[in-house]
Structures are given as structure tokens and as C-alpha cells.
DOTISE-458093 format. One record per residue (C-alpha): residue number from 0; x, y, z. Coordinates in steps of 0.2 Angstrom, whole numbers, plus 2048, in hexadecimal, padded with zeros to 3 digits. Example, Ala and Ser with C-alpha at 12.3 -4.5 7.8 and 13.67 -1.06 7.14 Angstrom:
<rs>
@resi:0&px:83E&py:7EA&pz:827
@resi:1&px:844&py:7FB&pz:824
</rs>
This chain:
<rs>
@resi:0&px:54E&py:EDF&pz:258
@resi:1&px:54A&py:ECE&pz:260
@resi:2&px:538&py:ECC&pz:267
@resi:3&px:52F&py:EC1&pz:273
@resi:4&px:51C&py:EC0&pz:279
@resi:5&px:518&py:ECC&pz:287
@resi:6&px:50E&py:EBF&pz:291
@resi:7&px:509&py:EAE&pz:28F
@resi:8&px:4FE&py:EA9&pz:280
@resi:9&px:4F3&py:E99&pz:285
@resi:10&px:4EC&py:E8D&pz:278
@resi:11&px:4E2&py:E7E&pz:27A
@resi:12&px:4DD&py:E71&pz:26C
@resi:13&px:4DE&py:E5F&pz:265
@resi:14&px:4EE&py:E58&pz:25D
@resi:15&px:4EA&py:E55&pz:24B
@resi:16&px:4F1&py:E44&pz:24A
@resi:17&px:4F0&py:E3F&pz:25C
@resi:18&px:4DE&py:E46&pz:25F
@resi:19&px:4E2&py:E49&pz:270
@resi:20&px:4E0&py:E5A&pz:27A
@resi:21&px:4EF&py:E63&pz:27D
@resi:22&px:4F2&py:E74&pz:286
@resi:23&px:500&py:E7F&pz:280
@resi:24&px:508&py:E90&pz:287
@resi:25&px:513&py:E9B&pz:27C
@resi:26&px:51C&py:EA4&pz:28A
@resi:27&px:529&py:EB3&pz:289
@resi:28&px:53C&py:EAF&pz:289
@resi:29&px:54C&py:EB8&pz:28A
@resi:30&px:555&py:EBF&pz:27B
@resi:31&px:561&py:EB2&pz:272
@resi:32&px:555&py:EA5&pz:27A
@resi:33&px:54D&py:E9E&pz:268
@resi:34&px:53F&py:E94&pz:268
@resi:35&px:53E&py:E84&pz:273
@resi:36&px:530&py:E78&pz:277
@resi:37&px:52F&py:E71&pz:288
@resi:38&px:524&py:E61&pz:28A
@resi:39&px:51B&py:E64&pz:29B
@resi:40&px:513&py:E54&pz:29B
@resi:41&px:525&py:E4A&pz:29E
@resi:42&px:531&py:E4A&pz:2AB
@resi:43&px:53F&py:E46&pz:2A2
@resi:44&px:54A&py:E52&pz:296
@resi:45&px:53B&py:E5B&pz:28E
@resi:46&px:542&py:E69&pz:285
@resi:47&px:543&py:E69&pz:271
@resi:48&px:54B&py:E76&pz:267
@resi:49&px:541&py:E7D&pz:259
@resi:50&px:54F&py:E7B&pz:24C
@resi:51&px:552&py:E73&pz:23C
@resi:52&px:55F&py:E67&pz:242
@resi:53&px:552&py:E5F&pz:24E
@resi:54&px:546&py:E5B&pz:241
@resi:55&px:542&py:E48&pz:240
@resi:56&px:53A&py:E44&pz:22E
@resi:57&px:527&py:E42&pz:22E
@resi:58&px:51C&py:E43&pz:21E
@resi:59&px:50D&py:E4B&pz:226
@resi:60&px:515&py:E5A&pz:233
@resi:61&px:524&py:E61&pz:239
@resi:62&px:52B&py:E57&pz:248
@resi:63&px:539&py:E5C&pz:253
@resi:64&px:542&py:E50&pz:25E
@resi:65&px:54F&py:E53&pz:26D
@resi:66&px:55F&py:E48&pz:26F
@resi:67&px:555&py:E3D&pz:27C
@resi:68&px:546&py:E3A&pz:270
@resi:69&px:539&py:E45&pz:277
@resi:70&px:530&py:E4D&pz:268
@resi:71&px:523&py:E5A&pz:264
@resi:72&px:51A&py:E59&pz:253
@resi:73&px:50E&py:E64&pz:249
@resi:74&px:518&py:E73&pz:24D
@resi:75&px:518&py:E7C&pz:23B
@resi:76&px:509&py:E87&pz:23E
@resi:77&px:50D&py:E8D&pz:24F
@resi:78&px:520&py:E91&pz:249
@resi:79&px:519&py:E9B&pz:23B
@resi:80&px:50E&py:EA4&pz:245
@resi:81&px:51D&py:EA9&pz:250
@resi:82&px:528&py:EAC&pz:241
@resi:83&px:519&py:EB8&pz:239
@resi:84&px:517&py:EC1&pz:249
@resi:85&px:52A&py:EC4&pz:24A
@resi:86&px:52D&py:EBA&pz:25B
@resi:87&px:53D&py:EB1&pz:25C
@resi:88&px:53F&py:EAD&pz:26E
@resi:89&px:532&py:EA3&pz:277
@resi:90&px:52F&py:E94&pz:283
@resi:91&px:521&py:E89&pz:27D
@resi:92&px:51A&py:E7D&pz:28A
@resi:93&px:50E&py:E70&pz:285
@resi:94&px:508&py:E60&pz:28D
@resi:95&px:507&py:E55&pz:27F
@resi:96&px:511&py:E4F&pz:270
@resi:97&px:508&py:E59&pz:263
@resi:98&px:505&py:E6C&pz:261
@resi:99&px:4F1&py:E6E&pz:261
@resi:100&px:4EB&py:E70&pz:24F
@resi:101&px:4DD&py:E7D&pz:253
@resi:102&px:4D5&py:E83&pz:244
@resi:103&px:4E2&py:E7C&pz:238
@resi:104&px:4EA&py:E8D&pz:235
@resi:105&px:4F6&py:E98&pz:23E
@resi:106&px:4E8&py:EA6&pz:242
@resi:107&px:4E4&py:EA1&pz:253
@resi:108&px:4F6&py:EA1&pz:257
@resi:109&px:4F9&py:EB1&pz:250
@resi:110&px:4EA&py:EB9&pz:258
@resi:111&px:4EF&py:EB2&pz:269
@resi:112&px:502&py:EB7&pz:268
@resi:113&px:4FD&py:ECA&pz:261
@resi:114&px:4EF&py:ECB&pz:26F
@resi:115&px:4FC&py:EC8&pz:27C
@resi:116&px:508&py:ED5&pz:273
@resi:117&px:519&py:ED4&pz:26C
@resi:118&px:527&py:ED9&pz:277
@resi:119&px:537&py:EE1&pz:26E
@resi:120&px:547&py:EDC&pz:276
@resi:121&px:555&py:EE7&pz:277
@resi:122&px:560&py:ED9&pz:26D
@resi:123&px:564&py:EDB&pz:25B
@resi:124&px:55C&py:ECE&pz:250
@resi:125&px:565&py:EC3&pz:244
@resi:126&px:561&py:EBD&pz:232
@resi:127&px:567&py:EAF&pz:228
@resi:128&px:56B&py:EB7&pz:217
@resi:129&px:56C&py:EAD&pz:208
@resi:130&px:57B&py:EB0&pz:1FD
@resi:131&px:57A&py:EA1&pz:1F1
@resi:132&px:56B&py:E97&pz:1EA
@resi:133&px:568&py:E86&pz:1F3
@resi:134&px:55C&py:E79&pz:1EB
@resi:135&px:557&py:E68&pz:1F0
@resi:136&px:54C&py:E5D&pz:1E6
@resi:137&px:542&py:E4D&pz:1EA
@resi:138&px:537&py:E44&pz:1DC
@resi:139&px:52C&py:E52&pz:1D5
@resi:140&px:52E&py:E5E&pz:1E4
@resi:141&px:53C&py:E6B&pz:1E6
@resi:142&px:541&py:E79&pz:1EF
@resi:143&px:54D&py:E86&pz:1F0
@resi:144&px:554&py:E96&pz:1F9
@resi:145&px:55C&py:EA4&pz:1EE
@resi:146&px:562&py:EB5&pz:1F2
@resi:147&px:556&py:EC3&pz:1F6
@resi:148&px:555&py:ED4&pz:1FE
@resi:149&px:547&py:ECF&pz:20B
@resi:150&px:53C&py:EBF&pz:20E
@resi:151&px:533&py:EBA&pz:1FE
@resi:152&px:52A&py:EAA&pz:1F9
@resi:153&px:524&py:EA1&pz:1E9
@resi:154&px:51B&py:E92&pz:1EA
@resi:155&px:510&py:E87&pz:1DF
@resi:156&px:507&py:E77&pz:1E1
@resi:157&px:4FE&py:E6A&pz:1D5
@resi:158&px:4F0&py:E5E&pz:1DB
@resi:159&px:4E5&py:E53&pz:1D1
@resi:160&px:4D5&py:E57&pz:1DC
@resi:161&px:4CC&py:E65&pz:1D2
@resi:162&px:4C8&py:E6D&pz:1E3
@resi:163&px:4DA&py:E73&pz:1E3
@resi:164&px:4E3&py:E70&pz:1D2
@resi:165&px:4F3&py:E7A&pz:1CF
@resi:166&px:4F6&py:E8B&pz:1D9
@resi:167&px:504&py:E96&pz:1DA
@resi:168&px:507&py:EA6&pz:1E5
@resi:169&px:516&py:EB2&pz:1E7
@resi:170&px:517&py:EBC&pz:1F7
@resi:171&px:524&py:EC9&pz:1FF
@resi:172&px:522&py:EC5&pz:212
@resi:173&px:524&py:ED7&pz:219
@resi:174&px:519&py:EE2&pz:221
@resi:175&px:50D&py:ED6&pz:22A
@resi:176&px:50A&py:ECC&pz:219
@resi:177&px:50B&py:EBC&pz:222
@resi:178&px:4FE&py:EC0&pz:22E
@resi:179&px:4F1&py:EC9&pz:222
@resi:180&px:4F3&py:EBC&pz:213
@resi:181&px:4FA&py:EAC&pz:219
@resi:182&px:4F5&py:EA8&pz:22D
@resi:183&px:4E3&py:EA4&pz:229
@resi:184&px:4E6&py:E98&pz:21D
@resi:185&px:4E2&py:E85&pz:223
@resi:186&px:4EA&py:E74&pz:21F
@resi:187&px:4E1&py:E6B&pz:212
@resi:188&px:4E1&py:E57&pz:20C
@resi:189&px:4D8&py:E4C&pz:203
@resi:190&px:4CA&py:E41&pz:208
@resi:191&px:4D3&py:E32&pz:203
@resi:192&px:4E2&py:E37&pz:20D
@resi:193&px:4D8&py:E3A&pz:21D
@resi:194&px:4D1&py:E28&pz:21A
@resi:195&px:4E3&py:E22&pz:218
@resi:196&px:4EA&py:E2B&pz:228
@resi:197&px:4DC&py:E25&pz:233
@resi:198&px:4DF&py:E13&pz:22E
@resi:199&px:4F0&py:E15&pz:233
@resi:200&px:4EC&py:E1D&pz:243
@resi:201&px:4EE&py:E2F&pz:23D
@resi:202&px:4E4&py:E40&pz:23C
@resi:203&px:4DA&py:E3A&pz:24B
@resi:204&px:4D6&py:E4C&pz:250
@resi:205&px:4D4&py:E52&pz:23E
@resi:206&px:4C1&py:E59&pz:23B
@resi:207&px:4B9&py:E63&pz:22C
@resi:208&px:4BC&py:E73&pz:238
@resi:209&px:4CF&py:E71&pz:23A
@resi:210&px:4D3&py:E6B&pz:228
@resi:211&px:4CC&py:E6E&pz:217
@resi:212&px:4C8&py:E5F&pz:210
@resi:213&px:4C5&py:E5C&pz:1FD
@resi:214&px:4BF&py:E4E&pz:1F3
@resi:215&px:4C2&py:E4F&pz:1DF
@resi:216&px:4B9&py:E60&pz:1DB
@resi:217&px:4B0&py:E60&pz:1ED
@resi:218&px:4B5&py:E6B&pz:1FC
@resi:219&px:4AD&py:E61&pz:20A
@resi:220&px:4B1&py:E6C&pz:218
@resi:221&px:4A2&py:E7A&pz:21D
@resi:222&px:4A5&py:E8B&pz:215
@resi:223&px:4B2&py:E85&pz:208
@resi:224&px:4C4&py:E8E&pz:206
@resi:225&px:4C6&py:E9D&pz:20F
@resi:226&px:4D0&py:EA4&pz:200
@resi:227&px:4CE&py:E9C&pz:1EF
@resi:228&px:4E2&py:E98&pz:1EF
@resi:229&px:4E1&py:E92&pz:201
@resi:230&px:4EB&py:E82&pz:1FE
@resi:231&px:4FB&py:E8B&pz:1F8
@resi:232&px:4FA&py:E97&pz:204
@resi:233&px:4FA&py:E8B&pz:212
@resi:234&px:509&py:E83&pz:20A
@resi:235&px:512&py:E93&pz:20B
@resi:236&px:50C&py:E94&pz:21D
@resi:237&px:515&py:E83&pz:220
@resi:238&px:524&py:E89&pz:219
@resi:239&px:525&py:E99&pz:222
@resi:240&px:524&py:E8D&pz:232
@resi:241&px:530&py:E81&pz:22C
@resi:242&px:53D&py:E8E&pz:226
@resi:243&px:53C&py:E97&pz:237
@resi:244&px:545&py:E87&pz:23E
@resi:245&px:555&py:E8F&pz:236
@resi:246&px:556&py:E99&pz:248
@resi:247&px:556&py:EAA&pz:23F
@resi:248&px:54C&py:EB3&pz:232
@resi:249&px:550&py:EB0&pz:220
@resi:250&px:555&py:EBD&pz:215
@resi:251&px:552&py:EB4&pz:203
@resi:252&px:545&py:EAD&pz:1F8
@resi:253&px:53E&py:E9C&pz:1FB
@resi:254&px:537&py:E93&pz:1EC
@resi:255&px:52C&py:E84&pz:1EE
@resi:256&px:526&py:E78&pz:1E1
@resi:257&px:51A&py:E6A&pz:1E9
@resi:258&px:525&py:E6C&pz:1F8
@resi:259&px:521&py:E65&pz:209
@resi:260&px:528&py:E66&pz:21A
@resi:261&px:536&py:E59&pz:215
@resi:262&px:53C&py:E62&pz:207
@resi:263&px:53C&py:E72&pz:211
@resi:264&px:546&py:E6A&pz:21F
@resi:265&px:553&py:E62&pz:212
@resi:266&px:554&py:E73&pz:20B
@resi:267&px:55A&py:E7B&pz:21B
@resi:268&px:565&py:E6C&pz:21F
@resi:269&px:56D&py:E6E&pz:20D
@resi:270&px:56F&py:E81&pz:211
@resi:271&px:578&py:E7F&pz:221
@resi:272&px:583&py:E71&pz:219
@resi:273&px:58A&py:E80&pz:20C
@resi:274&px:591&py:E8E&pz:219
@resi:275&px:596&py:E97&pz:209
@resi:276&px:583&py:E98&pz:205
@resi:277&px:57D&py:EA4&pz:212
@resi:278&px:583&py:EB0&pz:220
@resi:279&px:57C&py:EB5&pz:231
@resi:280&px:57A&py:EC7&pz:232
@resi:281&px:573&py:ED4&pz:23E
@resi:282&px:563&py:EDC&pz:239
@resi:283&px:563&py:EEE&pz:234
@resi:284&px:553&py:EF8&pz:236
@resi:285&px:551&py:EF7&pz:223
@resi:286&px:554&py:EE3&pz:222
@resi:287&px:548&py:EE0&pz:231
@resi:288&px:539&py:EEB&pz:228
@resi:289&px:53A&py:EDF&pz:219
@resi:290&px:538&py:ECF&pz:225
@resi:291&px:528&py:EC7&pz:22C
@resi:292&px:522&py:ECF&pz:23C
@resi:293&px:527&py:EE1&pz:237
@resi:294&px:519&py:EED&pz:23A
@resi:295&px:50D&py:EE0&pz:244
@resi:296&px:503&py:EE5&pz:250
@resi:297&px:4F5&py:EE0&pz:25C
@resi:298&px:4E8&py:EE8&pz:251
@resi:299&px:4ED&py:EDB&pz:244
@resi:300&px:4E5&py:ECD&pz:24D
@resi:301&px:4D3&py:ED4&pz:249
@resi:302&px:4D7&py:ED0&pz:236
@resi:303&px:4D7&py:EBE&pz:238
@resi:304&px:4CA&py:EB1&pz:236
</rs>
């Protein structure tokens, strides 16, 4: 069944790139509403759909833009939290151009959503079932979607920094796996990247507390990694958020190699350009049990960092 939040979940923090404080509210929405963002700081057409077709290419985050040019950026961690909690209908109000970074992961969003509760709606959920393999490549990076019984993910990364190195992980994202194993993994970057971004007026809200910063074999952020493979887990978290812009849960396997936001959006565009490669289906109880959000309860919020 479709689901929304029982009552508004409120978040306040700074934008990672703008450095400006933003207030954000995830509000309940009716069945078939989908996920929409609304810029409350603007008096013009301020609704922006959380869909793959609204994504504007950005190298550092996922940014969506409506037909009049109104944009919302860095939506991936919130979108991953909504997908991981099984929420497919919500109106998200925010008074700035960027979703707050909070601690750099999805955990604060998941906690806030679960504490408010999930409202199951009397409308069948739909899923996008992958029928044929679709793949995109860009340099050394590539990603593909292939048929599978549930929603699974394989991801590997390879960084020259010894603190990260090469990491791989496989996950079946059912039975709360996103909440338990991915949600608390934070965004990460190299100190040299931070210096470059700030020289270009970006990462103005970044700190050692809302991103894991590495320099060669050193982890500069206090406490180090939450997981030995936190970087690859965070890449998977990002992919969950970016894939949720398909507008429905995906029944298939995502495989990513050095993939980022741009590659994942290209993959969705390639998928929707091939109607024979997928079909939209009504979720049966058995199918729903193999998708993110199944079995997640308010008590799961207590397991997060």
C-alpha cells in the first residue's frame, strides 16, 4: 500500500554548499500525490517535482528544477530516507534553495520521519519492474539496472586516498536494511576537494561534523568512520535517493562502479527511453515485502546514530 507521514516532520540546518540556514517540513500528502518540494521563500511558481525528468546536471549533488527555473538542491539524503521508510507521498516545504545537510547522512531524516509515524494509505502501491538490462557509462564510471525479484544493489568505489581505497558491498534492500545498514553513513570528501570547492564558493556549510573528510591515509573528522566501509555505504545511500526519482519503487538490481549522481540519473533517463525494458506493476504483498520500507517501525529510529 502507499504511505505518507502521519504528521509534519520538521528539520532545521544549514545547506552544505550555500552555508545558509534552512527550515524544512515533510508534510503528509494524499495517495497518488508523489513527492513534491515547495519553496516557501518564493512567491512565484514554487512547486518542484521529485522526478528524474526534473534533474539538472550537477557534479556535487542532486538538483531538481521546475519549468520556471525554481530549484531545490542536495535532495538525495532526504529522498533516500523517504524511500527507505516506504514513504511515497509527501509535500516538502523549505525556505531556501538547498535541503539542510544535518549530519551528512539520512539518519536524522529517518529518525524524524519514524518518530512522527508512517500512515498506510488505502491505495495500492506501484513498482517499476526491470525487464531488460540497461547500462550507461561515462569514462571509468558505469551503472546498470537488471532484472531481480526485489530491490538489490551492488556498488564498488576506488579512491587513491588510503583512508578509503577500494570498497565493495552487496545488499538486498528489504526488511529495513536501508534504515539499519545505510542510513547513518555520511557523505565524504578529500581535503583537497574541500579547498577547491570553497575557492569556488561551494561547501560553505561543510564541517568535520557533517562530512567525513580524509587526507591521504588520515581521517580528519572526529571519531573517524562509523563503519569501516562507510564511503561505499554512503554511495549506496545516494543511489537509493537518486533512484527514488523514478517515481516508484524499483524491482530490480542496481550495479554501480564509481557511479555518482549524474550517472544514476543518466541511467534512469536511458531506462525510460526504452519502454520495453520495464513495466509498471501493482505491488502484491509478497513484492512489497522485498522492497525498502517493509517492516520498518518507529522503534527502528532508536537504532540510528
